[in-house]
N, C-alpha and C positions, 0 to 999 in steps of 0.2 A: 439520511445521512446526517430539533432540539438544540442547538448549539450552546454549550457552556462557554466555549471560546468560539466565536462565530467565524474565525478565519480558517476554519478547518478545511482540509482537503480530503478528497475521497479517492481511494485507489482500489481497483478491483480487478480480478481476473488476470493475474500475472502468469504468463506462459513463457518459458524459455526454450528456444530452439537451439540445439546443440549439434556438434559434428556427428556424423553417422556412427562413430565408434562409441558414443554414449547414447544409444537409442533408448527411447522411452522418456517418461516425464522427468524433468530435472527439478522443477519447482514443485514442492509439495503443498497441496491445499491452496492453490493460487486464487481460488474464489472465496476463500475463508469460510467455506461451508461446514468444515469440521471444527469442533470446539465446544464451548459451553452450550448446554441445551436449555438452560434456564433463561434464555434471552427472550425478552418481549420486544420492547422498542430498542433498547441498547444496553450495553454493559461496558463499564470502564475497566481496562486492564493495564497493568504496568506498575510502576513504582508506587507503593503504598495502596494498591488496589487489587491485591491478589496476584496470582502467578503471572509472570511476564512471559511464560511459555504456554499459556492456556489455549492458544490457537495452534494446533499441531503444525509443526514445520517452521513456525515463526517465533521470534523473540522480540519483545518490546525492548528495544535497545536504548531508548531515551524517553524521559517523561512518561506520558501515558496516552493510550489511544482508546477509541470506543469501537466496539464491535456492534454494528447496526443491524437490526432486524427489519421490521416493517415500517420504520419511520419515513423512509424515502424510497424512490424507484431504484431498483437494482439493475445493473447492466447484465449480470449473469447470475443465475441462482437466486437466492433470497437474502444474501448478506453482503455487507460492505464494511469498510473500515473508515473511520474518521480519525485522521492523524493528530488531531487536537482533542484530547479528552478534557481534563481540567487544566492541562498544561500542554505545551507543544510536545509531540511525540515522534517516535521513529520505530520502524520495524526492520528486522533483518532476517535473512535465511542464508545458511552456509550449505553448499552442495558440491558434489564432485565435478571437476572440470579437467580438461586436458590442456596442459601448458601450451600456449600458442594457438589454441582453438578459438574460433570466432563464434560468439553467442549473440543471439537476439532475444530480447525480452519484450513481449507485447503486453500492454496493459490498457485498461480503460480508465479514464480520468474524468472526474467531474468535481465541482466545488460545492461546498455547503452554502445554499442560497439563504440561510437563516440570518445573515448579518455580514457586516463588512470585514475586511475590505472587499471591494468588488473583484479585484484581480487576486486570485490565490496562486501561491507559488509552492513548488515541490521539487525536491532533488532526488534523483535515483543515482546510486553509485555502486561500482564494482571494479575490482582489479586495478585500483588506483585512479580510475577515471570517473567522471560524473557528468550528468546533463541536468539542467534545470528546466522545468516545465511550468507553464502558466495556464490558468483557466479563468475565463471571465464569466461570472455568474449573472450578468445582466440578462433579464428576461427568463431566467431559470426558476424552477419551483421544485418542491419536494416530489411532485408527481411528474415533472418533466425536467430531469436533471441535465439533459444535454450531453450525455456521455460521449467522449471522443477516444478513439483508439490512438495510442502512442507507441513509439518504438524506442527502446534503449539498446545499444549494442556495445559489446566490449570484447577484448581479446584476453583470455585467461593467462595468468602468469604462473600458475602452479596447479597442483592436483586438487585443490579446494579453493572456492571463491565465495566470498560473502557479498550478497546483494543487500543493499540498505536503501530504505525509502524514508526520507526526512521531510518534515513539514518546514515551512519557510522560517520559522523562528529558530530552528536548529541549524541553519546554514552557517557555515563559517568561512 
């Protein structure tokens, strides 16, 4: 999960659970396995670094991110994202929802142990609400990332909802 900006956060395996009326996957490419195939250790995506939509289903909505291959231990599959590329980044995905429906997003979180700060912060937002998450990298390494499962929930306010994941430097 190399750090150019060592306060990077890592997010992986987003899965959204929806009301029965919207059966099937809601989050596309939650493990970031689809996308550029020329990835070795990592590839930077976003403003000034190629397509901000190179990872199917996702848009780099601020700064840039890194799609990580084999640099560090994955939680699921073989890829992860680092929300700080050469600048703080954010990703988002818009998907169908039912107004008033309750949704849960499960994701695995770890922090880049390659540098400070020790406590990494990330925000997940959707439908006008948000939750901030922290991860302590003390004692973690690239081969033992210490992945933790997190839960974000929201109630949809319309027929489409945008889920966004922001690194600490983009919090407002």
